[in-house]
C-alpha positions in Angstrom: -177.6 -38.9 84.9 -177.5 -39.4 81.1 -178.4 -35.8 80.6 -175.5 -34.6 82.7 -173.0 -36.8 80.9 -174.3 -35.8 77.5 -174.2 -32.2 78.7 -170.5 -32.6 79.7 -169.7 -34.1 76.2 -171.4 -31.2 74.5 -169.6 -28.7 76.7 -166.3 -30.4 76.0 -166.9 -30.3 72.3 -168.2 -26.8 72.3 -164.7 -25.7 73.4 -163.6 -26.7 69.9 -166.4 -24.6 68.5 -164.8 -21.4 69.9 -164.5 -18.9 67.0 -161.2 -17.1 66.8 -159.8 -14.6 64.3 -156.3 -14.3 65.7 -153.4 -14.7 63.3 -150.6 -14.9 65.9 -147.8 -17.2 65.1 -145.1 -18.9 67.2 -142.1 -20.9 66.4 -142.9 -24.6 66.2 -140.8 -27.1 68.0 -138.6 -29.4 66.0 -140.5 -32.6 65.5 -138.8 -35.8 66.6 -140.4 -37.7 63.7 -141.1 -35.4 60.8 -144.7 -35.3 59.7 -145.6 -36.8 56.3 -146.1 -33.3 54.9 -142.4 -32.4 55.1 -139.7 -30.3 53.5 -139.7 -32.1 50.3 -140.7 -30.2 47.2 -144.1 -31.3 46.2 -146.1 -31.2 43.0 -149.2 -30.9 45.2 -149.0 -28.4 48.1 -152.7 -28.8 48.8 -152.3 -32.6 49.4 -149.4 -32.0 51.8 -151.3 -29.2 53.6 -154.3 -31.4 54.0 -152.1 -34.2 55.4 -150.8 -31.8 58.1 -154.4 -30.7 58.9 -155.5 -34.3 59.2 -152.5 -35.2 61.4 -153.3 -32.2 63.7 -156.8 -33.7 64.2 -155.3 -37.1 64.8 -153.3 -35.7 67.7 -156.4 -34.0 69.2 -158.4 -37.3 68.9 -155.6 -39.2 70.5 -155.5 -36.7 73.4 -159.3 -37.1 73.8 -158.9 -40.9 74.3 -157.3 -40.4 77.7 -158.7 -36.8 78.3 -155.1 -35.6 78.2 -154.8 -31.8 78.1 -151.7 -31.7 76.0 -149.8 -33.7 73.5 -146.4 -32.4 72.4 -147.0 -34.0 69.0 -149.4 -31.2 68.2 -146.4 -28.9 67.5 -145.4 -31.1 64.5 -148.7 -30.1 62.7 -149.9 -26.8 64.2 -148.6 -23.5 65.5 -149.8 -20.2 66.7 -153.5 -19.6 67.0 -154.4 -23.1 65.6 -152.2 -24.9 68.2 -153.6 -22.7 71.0 -157.2 -23.4 70.0 -156.6 -27.2 69.8 -154.9 -27.1 73.2 -157.8 -25.2 74.6 -160.1 -27.9 73.2 -158.0 -30.7 74.7 -158.1 -29.0 78.1 -162.0 -29.0 78.0 -162.2 -32.8 77.7 -162.9 -34.1 81.2 -163.9 -37.7 80.3 -162.2 -39.9 77.6 -164.0 -39.8 74.2 -164.5 -42.6 71.7 -165.0 -42.2 68.0 -163.6 -39.4 66.0 -164.7 -36.6 63.7 -165.2 -37.2 60.0 -163.8 -34.6 57.7 -165.0 -33.4 54.3 -162.3 -31.0 53.1 -162.4 -28.5 50.3 -159.4 -26.5 49.1 -160.3 -22.8 48.9 -157.0 -21.6 47.7 -153.5 -23.0 47.3 -150.0 -21.9 46.4 -146.5 -23.2 47.2 -146.4 -21.7 50.7 -150.1 -21.4 51.9 -153.3 -23.4 51.5 -156.7 -22.4 52.8 -159.3 -25.1 53.3 -162.9 -25.4 54.4 -163.8 -28.6 56.3 -167.4 -29.7 56.9 -166.8 -31.8 60.0 -169.1 -34.3 61.6 -168.3 -34.9 65.2 -171.5 -36.6 66.1 -169.8 -40.0 66.9 -167.0 -38.4 68.9 -168.6 -38.8 72.3 -168.0 -40.4 75.8 -168.2 -44.1 75.8 -171.7 -45.4 76.0 -173.3 -42.1 74.9 -175.5 -41.8 71.8 -174.4 -39.7 68.9 -174.5 -36.0 69.5 -176.0 -33.2 67.3 -172.5 -32.0 66.4 -172.8 -32.2 62.6 -172.0 -29.9 59.7 -169.5 -28.0 61.7 -167.6 -25.5 59.4 -163.9 -25.3 60.0 -161.8 -22.7 58.1 -158.1 -23.3 58.3 -154.9 -21.9 56.9 -152.0 -24.2 56.5 -148.6 -22.6 55.9 -145.3 -24.0 54.9 -142.3 -22.9 56.9 -138.7 -23.9 56.0 -139.4 -27.5 56.8 -143.0 -28.4 57.3 -146.6 -27.7 56.6 -148.3 -26.4 59.8 -151.9 -25.4 60.5 -151.4 -21.8 61.6 -155.0 -20.4 61.8 -158.2 -22.2 62.5 -161.8 -21.0 63.0 -164.4 -23.5 64.1 -168.0 -22.6 63.7 -171.0 -24.0 65.4 -172.9 -27.1 64.2 -175.1 -26.6 61.1 -172.9 -24.0 59.5 -171.8 -26.1 56.4 
């Protein structure tokens, strides 16, 4: 029985490991409560972009707590391919998860309208309640965060398999 539960968790998390190269974009909805990374001019675009990236993952983790397939808050922090990939991942979670991924983010490039990051994510403690840690460590995540007229949004995300950092 433990093997089947662990297998379901791994399958659910593997949905997040889907590699995608799409660069489609869509119009984000207007957020009810603007994200921290907002329309204000910043001296540090990378910091604001990273905040949007971290908030995107916060929404995904929150959705995993009740195995909810969608949280409208995601549109405050992600659009296009990145939002679609995160929604696909949320749809793959059948049982509520506890814990959360740990991020180790490195800025690869940054200017006033676009930031590219590489995250070395550890999702080993993001599992079904009562389950031991998984082998989901050193997961490479490449992301592009772009500033539209108002906000920083994660627009493109590619999630690699464990052991790729």
